[in-house]
C-alpha positions as CSV (number, residue, x, y, z in Angstrom):
1,M,177.4,205.1,334.0
2,E,179.1,208.4,334.7
3,I,178.1,210.9,332.0
4,N,178.6,214.6,332.4
5,T,177.2,216.5,329.4
6,D,178.2,219.9,330.8
7,V,181.7,219.3,332.0
8,H,182.9,222.8,331.0
9,T,181.6,225.9,332.6
10,Q,178.7,227.8,331.0
11,H,179.9,231.4,330.5
12,I,178.2,234.7,330.4
13,S,179.9,235.0,327.0
14,Q,177.8,232.9,324.6
15,Q,180.6,233.3,322.1
16,F,183.1,231.5,324.4
17,N,180.5,228.7,324.9
18,S,180.2,228.4,321.1
19,E,183.9,228.3,320.6
20,L,184.4,225.5,323.1
21,N,181.5,223.5,321.6
22,E,182.8,224.1,318.1
23,V,186.3,222.8,318.8
24,K,184.8,219.7,320.4
25,N,182.4,219.2,317.4
26,R,185.3,219.5,315.0
27,L,187.2,216.9,316.9
28,L,184.2,214.5,316.7
29,A,183.8,215.1,313.0
30,M,187.4,214.3,312.4
31,G,187.0,211.2,314.5
32,G,184.1,210.1,312.3
33,L,186.2,210.3,309.2
34,V,189.2,208.5,310.8
35,E,186.9,205.8,312.0
36,K,185.7,205.2,308.5
37,Q,189.2,205.3,307.2
38,V,190.1,202.4,309.5
39,S,187.0,200.5,308.6
40,D,187.6,200.9,304.9
41,A,191.3,200.0,305.2
42,I,190.4,196.7,306.9
43,E,187.6,196.0,304.4
44,A,189.9,196.7,301.5
45,L,192.4,194.2,302.8
46,I,189.9,191.4,303.5
47,E,188.0,191.9,300.3
48,A,191.1,192.5,298.1
49,D,189.6,195.8,297.0
50,S,192.5,198.0,295.8
51,E,190.3,200.9,294.8
52,L,188.9,201.2,298.3
53,A,192.4,201.0,299.7
54,K,193.4,203.9,297.3
55,S,190.5,206.0,298.5
56,V,191.7,205.5,302.1
57,C,195.1,206.9,301.1
58,E,193.6,209.8,299.3
59,K,191.8,211.0,302.5
60,D,195.0,211.4,304.4
61,E,195.5,215.0,303.3
62,L,192.0,215.9,304.5
63,I,192.7,214.4,307.9
64,N,195.9,216.3,308.1
65,D,194.2,219.6,307.2
66,M,191.5,219.0,309.9
67,E,194.2,218.4,312.5
68,L,195.9,221.7,311.6
69,A,192.6,223.6,311.7
70,I,191.6,222.2,315.1
71,D,195.1,222.9,316.6
72,E,194.9,226.5,315.3
73,E,191.5,226.9,316.9
74,C,192.7,225.5,320.2
75,T,195.7,227.8,320.2
76,R,193.5,230.8,319.4
77,I,191.2,230.0,322.3
78,L,194.2,229.6,324.7
79,A,195.6,232.9,323.6
80,R,192.4,235.0,323.6
81,R,190.3,233.4,326.3
82,Q,193.0,232.1,328.7
83,P,190.7,229.4,330.0
84,A,191.0,227.8,333.4
85,A,190.0,224.6,335.2
86,S,187.6,222.4,333.2
87,D,187.6,224.8,330.2
88,L,191.4,224.5,329.9
89,R,191.2,220.7,330.2
90,L,188.7,220.6,327.4
91,V,190.9,222.6,325.0
92,V,194.0,220.6,326.0
93,A,192.2,217.3,325.7
94,C,190.8,218.2,322.2
95,S,194.3,219.2,321.0
96,K,195.8,215.9,322.3
97,A,193.0,213.8,321.0
98,T,193.3,215.4,317.6
99,S,196.9,214.4,317.4
100,D,196.0,210.8,318.3
101,L,193.3,210.8,315.6
102,E,195.8,212.0,313.0
103,R,198.1,209.2,313.9
104,V,195.2,206.7,313.6
105,G,194.7,208.0,310.1
106,D,198.3,207.4,309.3
107,E,198.1,203.8,310.5
108,A,195.0,203.3,308.4
109,V,196.9,204.5,305.3
110,K,199.6,202.0,306.1
111,V,197.0,199.2,306.3
112,A,195.6,200.4,303.0
113,R,199.0,200.4,301.3
114,H,199.7,196.8,302.5
115,A,196.2,195.9,301.2
116,I,197.3,197.2,297.7
117,E,200.5,195.1,297.8
118,L,198.6,192.0,298.8
119,C,196.1,192.6,296.0
120,D,199.0,192.8,293.5
121,Q,200.4,189.5,294.8
122,G,197.1,187.9,294.0
123,E,196.9,185.3,296.7
124,S,195.3,185.4,300.1
125,P,197.9,184.8,302.8
126,R,197.5,183.5,306.3
127,G,196.4,185.9,309.0
128,Y,193.2,187.3,307.5
129,V,191.1,185.8,310.2
130,E,193.3,187.5,312.8
131,V,193.1,190.8,310.9
132,R,189.3,190.7,310.8
133,H,189.1,189.7,314.5
134,I,191.5,192.3,315.8
135,G,190.2,194.9,313.3
136,N,186.7,194.5,314.7
137,M,188.1,195.0,318.3
138,V,190.0,198.1,317.2
139,R,187.0,199.6,315.4
140,S,184.9,199.3,318.5
141,M,187.6,200.9,320.6
142,I,187.7,203.9,318.3
143,K,184.0,204.3,318.3
144,D,183.7,203.9,322.1
145,S,186.6,206.4,322.7
146,L,184.9,209.0,320.6
147,T,181.5,208.3,322.1
148,G,183.1,208.7,325.5
149,F,184.6,212.0,324.5
150,A,181.2,213.2,323.2
151,R,179.4,212.3,326.4
152,F,182.2,212.9,328.9
153,D,181.7,209.3,329.9
154,T,184.5,207.9,332.0
155,D,182.9,204.4,332.2
156,M,183.1,204.1,328.5
157,A,186.7,205.4,328.6
158,L,187.6,202.7,331.1
159,R,186.0,200.1,328.8
160,V,188.4,201.2,326.0
161,A,191.4,200.8,328.4
162,K,190.3,197.3,329.2
163,A,189.8,196.4,325.5
164,D,193.4,197.6,324.8
165,K,194.6,194.8,327.1
166,S,192.6,192.2,325.0
167,V,194.0,193.6,321.8
168,D,197.6,193.2,323.1
169,V,196.9,189.5,324.0
170,E,195.3,188.8,320.6
171,Y,198.1,190.6,318.8
172,K,200.9,188.6,320.5
173,S,199.0,185.3,319.8
174,A,198.6,186.2,316.1
175,M,202.3,187.2,315.8
176,R,203.4,183.8,317.2
177,E,201.2,181.9,314.8
178,L,202.3,183.9,311.7
179,V,206.0,183.7,312.6
180,T,205.7,179.9,313.0
181,F,203.9,179.7,309.7
182,M,206.7,181.6,307.9
183,M,209.3,179.2,309.4
184,E,207.4,176.2,308.1
185,D,206.8,177.7,304.7
186,P,209.5,180.2,303.6
187,R,207.7,180.9,300.3
188,S,205.1,182.7,302.3
189,I,207.4,185.2,304.0
190,T,206.8,188.2,301.8
191,R,203.0,187.8,301.9
192,V,202.8,187.1,305.6
193,L,205.2,190.0,306.5
194,N,202.6,192.4,304.9
195,V,199.9,190.9,307.2
196,I,202.3,191.2,310.2
197,W,202.7,194.9,309.5
198,V,199.0,195.3,309.2
199,L,198.5,193.7,312.6
200,R,201.2,196.1,314.0
201,S,199.3,199.1,312.7
202,L,196.0,197.8,314.2
203,E,197.8,197.4,317.6
204,R,199.0,200.9,317.3
205,I,195.5,202.2,316.5
206,A,194.3,200.5,319.7
207,D,197.0,202.3,321.6
208,H,195.8,205.7,320.2
209,A,192.1,204.8,321.0
210,R,193.2,204.1,324.6
211,S,195.1,207.4,324.6
212,I,191.9,209.3,323.6
213,A,190.0,207.5,326.4
214,E,192.7,208.6,328.8
215,H,192.1,212.2,327.6
216,V,188.4,211.7,328.5
217,I,189.3,210.8,332.0
218,Y,191.6,213.7,332.3
219,L,188.9,216.0,331.0
220,V,186.3,214.9,333.4
221,K,188.3,214.1,336.5
222,G,191.4,216.3,336.1
223,T,193.6,213.2,336.6
224,D,196.4,212.3,334.3
225,V,196.1,208.5,333.9
226,R,198.7,208.0,331.2
227,H,201.1,205.2,331.8
228,L,198.8,203.7,334.4
229,S,197.6,200.1,334.2
230,Y,193.9,199.3,333.6
231,K,193.6,198.3,337.3
232,A,195.2,201.5,338.4
233,I,192.9,203.6,336.2
234,K,189.9,201.8,337.6
235,R,191.1,202.6,341.2
236,E,191.5,206.2,340.3
237,L,188.0,206.5,339.0
238,K,186.6,204.9,342.2
239,E,188.3,207.4,344.4
């Protein structure tokens, strides 16, 4: 396992070191909150807990505020310190990962809103097994991408990229089943459409988790692996 706990340069200025560590720690704190948002949104749907779903929606403003604060800190570091090499990559990676986390939070809110609608409809539709299964995969991806960022661990980042392929396969399979079910029972269309939108949000969350993992690889290796396939990323890491 490739872990580099000191990927950015240690500077004579302890203040600069502190600033770099602080922006990274803020990102990870935001990530922890977003991870819980996703977990709570899925749980609210499965357990028909509208109050939990509402609490997920209420946290959206806090997540947005954290994104703005981290972006402001990154901009300040770029302007005052003019970092280079690995330090610059750390600031850029933090800024981009923050944007991904904010979007994950937005998707969690969408899941929570659909959970509220399904609670109001009062009947459990088809697709909950798929939501639980894909939801568990997505939660693991978020956790691993954040752990990879914390440890500068490219092996864990690669694992997230591989998991994204599995989520895509499961998502397509679930969509086919749900569309078939709606065709067989038109009365279920409204309910099942809510589940389809939930699955779409989960698939997008997986994409953002992969994006964060790609930022980890950029941070450690200095290589931009966006838009590359899993196999191509694996080759890049071996070189």
